[in-house]
N, C-alpha and C positions, 0 to 999 in steps of 0.2 A: 509750445504744445508739444506734448508727448509724441517721439517719434513711432515709427510703425513697429507695432509688438511682433518682435521674432521668436518663435518659438522654438527651441533646440532639440529637435527630434533624432534620435538615433534607431535606424533600423538594421535588423538582426539580417547579416547575411545568409546566403544561401536559397536555398528552394526545399518546397516540402508540400506534399499533397495535403489538401486539407481532409481534416476527418470526415470521414463516409463518402469520401471522391474515390475514385476509380485509381489507377495507376498512373495517370498523366500529371505530372509535377505542375506546380504554379507557384509564382514568387511566393516567398515567405513575408509578410506584410507583418509580423508580430514585433513588438519591442520586447529589449531585454527590460530586466526586473528594476536595473539601477534607473534605466531610461523613463520607467515609468514613474518611478518616485520621483525623479528629477522634474519630471513635466506635469505631475498631478497638478499642482497650483497654479500653474500657467495654464493648466485646462481649462479651469474652472473662473477663471478671471480675464475673459478675454477685456479689450481697453475700454470698450463701455460700460460693459459692468464692474468691472474695477472700479470705475468712476461712482457708478451708481451703489456699490454696495460696501464703499469705504465706511467705517465705523465711524460715529460723530459721539462717542459717548460721553466724552466730556461735555460737547455741546448740550447734549441731553439732560446731563445731572446740574450742569448750571442754569440751564430754564426751570428746571424742577425747584432748586432752591430758590430762584428767582420769583417764581410765581409763589411757594410756600411764603415767602416775605409780602409778597404783594397783598397776598389775601391776607394775611395778617395785620396789615395796617387798614385793610376795610372790616378788620374787626371778626374775621373768620378763620378758623382753623382747617387748612388741607393739608391732607396726608398721602400724597400718592405714594406708592412703592417706587422704591430707587430702582432705576432701571426699566422700569415699565413701559416707557414710552421709546427707550433707544432702538437703534438699527439691529436688526438680529445679525447672528454671524455666520460663520460658514453654512451651516446646519441649513440655513434659508437661501442658499444660491441656488439659481435654476438649474434644473440639468437638461439642456433643451434635445439631449440626445440620446433619452431614456437611461435605462439603468447603467450604471458605471461599475458598480462595485457590489459583491454579495457580502460585503460589511454594511449591517443596518447603521443608519447616521446614530451620532451619540444621543439619549434620551436627554429631551430637556423638561424641564416642571411646567407642566402646563400653568397658560396664565390664570391670574387668580378671577376669579367670576367677579362683575361688577356688582356689588353690594347695593340695592336701593336703598334711597337715604328713610332714616325712619320718619315716618308721619310726625310733624312739630317739631324736628330738628331741624337748626341753623340750615342744613344742608339740604334740605327739602323746600325751601322758601325761594321765591322768584330774587329777591336781592343778591342772594348767595349765588344762583346761577348768572345773573347779570353781570355779579363781580369778575368770576373767573371767565364766562366766555362772550362777553360785553354784550351789545345789543344786536338781534339779529337782523333786524336791516342795514346794519354798516357792516357786515359781512362782505371780506373780498375775495376775489377769483381769479388764480392763475389759470391759462389755458395755454394747451399744445394744440395739436392737429386735429386729435379725436377724443381727447380727454381733458378735463377740468378739475381742480381741486380748489375747495373752499375752504376760510381759514376766519377765525374772529377777526375784526376789523378793532375793536377795542376790547377790555377787559384784561385781567393780569395773563391770560395765555399770550393774548397777541402783545402784551407789554414785556414779555420775554422773550419771544421770539425777536421782536423787534430790539432789544437788548444785544443781542448778539450778534444781529446781520444788519443792523441799522437801515438806511433805505435801501439797503438790497434784500429785504425779506421776500418780496415778490419775484425778484429775479431768481431768486435761491430756490422758489416753490416752480418757478416754469422752468428753469434749466433741467431739475429731477424730473417734472414731466417728460420734457423732451429725450431726456438720457433714457426712460422708461420704455417711451414710445419708437426710440431707435433702437433698441435692445431687441422688443419685438419685431420688429422691420428687417432686422438684419437676420433673424431665424429664419424668416420668409424669404428673404434674398438669397441665402444661401442655399437652397434650395436649386437654383438656377445653376449653381457653380460648378463647370465641368468636374473639377475634381473631386468636389463632393458627390457629383450623380455617380461618377466611375465607383467611389467607395461604395456608394448605399448598392451598387450593382452586385458588386462580390459580396459584400454583406447577405444580400439577398439571395444570390446563388448558395451561399454557405448554407443559410438558413434551408432552402429547399431541399440541398442534399440531405439536412437534417431532419426533415421530417414538416419542417414549420414553414410553409409558404405564408410570409407575413411582409407588408408593404416596404416597413422603416420599423426602428427600433421605439420611436417615441408613441407610435400610434400601437405597437405591442404592449408598452408597459401601460397605456393610457385605456386598453381594453381591460386589465385587470384591475379593478377599481377597489379591492379591500386587501389588505397586508396579507392577509391569508391565503387568497389566490395569488398572490405575487410569491408568498414563499415557498409554496409548493407547486409552483410554475414550470413544468421541464422545459417549456420554451424560451422562459429566461435564461435557463443556463445554458442554454444551445445560442441564445442572443449574447452573453457573455462571450462565449468562447470566439462565436463567429467575429466579434468585434475584435479580440484578441488576436485572431488569426488573419483577420484582413487590414490591422491598423486603423480600424474605422476611427476610433476617438481621437486619435493623434490628428488624421486628416481632418475629420468634421472641426474640431475646434482651431485647428490650424485656419481653416478656410472662414469659419465664423470669424475669428479674429481678424483676419486682412478685410472682410465686409465691412464689420464694425470700426474698422481704422479708417477706412474709406469715407463711411458717414463723418467721424470725427475731423477728416481732412476738409470735407465739403463746409463744414459748421464749427470753424476753429473758436468763434466766440462763446463757444457752451463752455469748451474744456477752461478755455480761458476764465470765465468768467467763476467756473466750478471753483478752480484753484484758488483765485483771489478771495472768493466769498469765504471757502473753506479756510483759508488763513485767518480771514477778519474773525470767522465764529471761534477760532483756536486762540486767537489773543484776545478776544473781549470773554470767552469762557473762563480764561484761566483769572481774569481780573475779577469776573461775578464770584469764583469760588474761592477765590485769596480773601476775600472780603464777607464771603456768606457764613451764618453759624450754620453748624452741623444738624440741630433742632429746631424747631421754632414750637415755644411753649402753647398749651391751649389758650387761646382767648376766651376771655369772659364769654360770649355770643356762644362759644360750642361747649360749655359746661352744662 
């Protein structure tokens, strides 16, 4: 199992008064530009989050092609968009501590809207739905502590997942639920961490001096509900400055990583199973893609 994640953080030496303060010097918690670049990726991927958001592009593509071939064998044309079900990239990573940069995230194309099947088309028939999604009364459910995920128990989608995961399919779903719940719980638990509480107090004092009495960065960002409100908010500009001056993000992510790692240490089977099932997916997905056609011709039913 992965060892404790260590974030290499370099703090600038010296002392400086916070902007808007009096003449009393306070410790300078700001990081250098080089440090900020070096730690940016580590900040965004504490250990549980890293597992949860590891891309599985090859597995998604293998399942897509397997499902296309499976449906063709049943006489149906199935044409999902490549990558439509793939895990999202860094732009989808959580930002649990509010705004982190003035740079907007890269724009991504919006997902294509679902087009209802045309009346009378093969895709609109019950037979098509059953071939793809299986029997509704045979769906399977993986459960975590507070949430559950239901998936087809038979049909082509279920067969595709089973092809790459084998008898570990349900365990994979359960592991992902557990990691998601652990990520959410860790964000709650870090609020009790003394170092996190201290840096939040420094950030809050900085914001008070700037004229923005806010409880914490996450609630500040949540209070600005539209892109326009965020783009014009002077409070967010002060938020970023105070984060920089207090070393808020360095401390927050370091402590979050420690909390997440403690959860992994208490639940070693989760990371072990995640790694073994990921390796299996990779191996079986390569085999599927090596034998899968790049395209499937329309079947007579879909003409």
